[in-house]
N, C-alpha and C positions, 0 to 999 in steps of 0.2 A: 746768515740770510742776508742778502744785499737790499737794501731798502730800495723801494721804488720811489720815483719822482712824485710829487703831490700835482694831481691833475687839476687844473684850474677850473675844470668845468664849463668853459667857454662854449664849448662844444660836446661836452660829455657830462654825464651826471655823477660821475664816480671818482672818488678819493682813493689813490691807491698808495697804500703804506702800511701800516701795522694794522689798521682796521680797515680791510678791504671792502668795498661797497658802501661806505658811509657817503650818503647822498648830501653833496653841496648844492647851495643855490646856483641857478644858471648865471653866468656872467659873461655877457657877450663882448664887454670892454676889455678883455684880458689882453696882454701883449701879444702880439703875434696873430693873433685870429681875426680877421677883417670879414666876419659873416654872422648873420643873426639866425635864430630858429632853431627848430630842432633838426632840420635837413643840414645843418652846418657841415661842410666836407673836412672836418679837421676836429682834433682835440688839442688843447693846449696844455703844458705842464711847466711847473717851476721846479727849479734846484736850488734851494736857497744856499747850500754848501758852496755851490760853483757861482751864485749869483747870475744864473742863466734861466731863460725860458726856452721851451722846446715846443714846436708844433710838428703833430704827427699827421700826415695827409689823408690816411684813410678815409673813405674810399676813393680819394682822387689820385690817380696816377698819371705822371708826366714823365717827359725825356729828362735826362740829367739837366740840359741846357734850361728848358722850360721851368723845372722844378727850382733851378737856381734863380732864375727871374722871379718867380713866385715869392721864393724866400726872401730876396733883396727887396721886394715890394713891402715887407713887413719892418716895422721899427728896428733899425740896426741890425737887420737879419741877414742870414746867408744860410746855405746848406750846413748841416751840423759838422763841426770839428770835435771830434771825440778824443782830445789829446790830454785832458786832464787826468791825474790819477782816479780810478774808481768811475770816471765818466762813461765810457762804454757799458759797464756793467749796470749802473743805474738807468741809463737810457734803455738797455735792454730788458731789464726787469720791468720796466714801464709798459713797454710795447708788448712784451710776452704775456702780461697780466690782461692785456686789452685785445690783442691781435692774433690773427690766425698763423700757426706755425707755416714755415716755407714761404712766407711772403718776403719778397725782396724790398730793401728800403736804400733809397739813395742817399749817402753821406757826401760830405764836401771835400771828398778826397779822390784825386785824378792824377793819370800819368800821361796827359795829351801833351804836354811841354816836351818830354822826353820820355820815350817808352823804358819802362822798368823802373822809372825814378819817380816814386809815389810822393805827392805834395797835397798837403790841406789848402784849402781856398784860401786860408788867411797867411800861408805860408808857415805855420807852425811845422816843425820837423815831425816826420813820421816816426813813433817809437818802434824800435828794433823787434820788440815783443808783441805787435800789432797782432789782434785774434783773427788771422786769416785761417780760412779752411784748409784742410788738406789738399794741396797741389794748386793753391792760390797764393798770390796771385799768378794766372796762368801766362800773362804777358803776351797773349795772343793779339794782333792787329785787330782793331775795332772793340776791343774789350778796354777800355781806358777809364772807366768810372768805377767807383767802388761801393757796393751796397752791403748794408747789414741784413743778413738773412737769420730769421728765426728757425731754428730747427727743434727737433723733439728732444735733443739732449742739450742745447744750449744756443749760443749765438756764435755765428761765423762770418767773417767779410769774404767777399769774393769780388773779382772784377767782371763786370758785365759791359754789354754794349750799351753805350749811352745814349743811343737813339731808341732804345727800347722804352715804352712808359713803364714806370715802376712806382711804388708809393715812395716817400721821401719824408726826411727829418729836417726841419728848420731849426735855427738856434739864433739867440741873441741875447744881450744883457738886459737884466731887470731893471 
């Protein structure tokens, strides 16, 4: 079993880990989340193993470019780069415990600079075994941004139209 990332409860009341649904106190000062109250449009999580915080934007959906601006407005934030060993699985485990299946989530991965050459926003190389869905990336024009999609059987990445609003995952150092 892959451990989920600890939700900080800045915008959510749940701890996702070995003891699901353990209520933690609300903490609106958590890194990455600049909102207050029960209607906060995000939940933040921390991954102590990698020293990273994550922000899950649900129910707020933005285009890829607008999502990146939103993420970069957070402390040292950007769209999530899921390049560390086990990181995609931990982020997926956290998202799948909390959000609906089949929701696309923007990641910090794009081929806008050169069609078919996928690069992370921080220039980290894309691993050859990236978890693309069957037939993805399709490398069609106008589908230059990568999204993580939660499916009934797991996680898959796909390339989507950057101008279509989707949920997104931000990331930054703790």
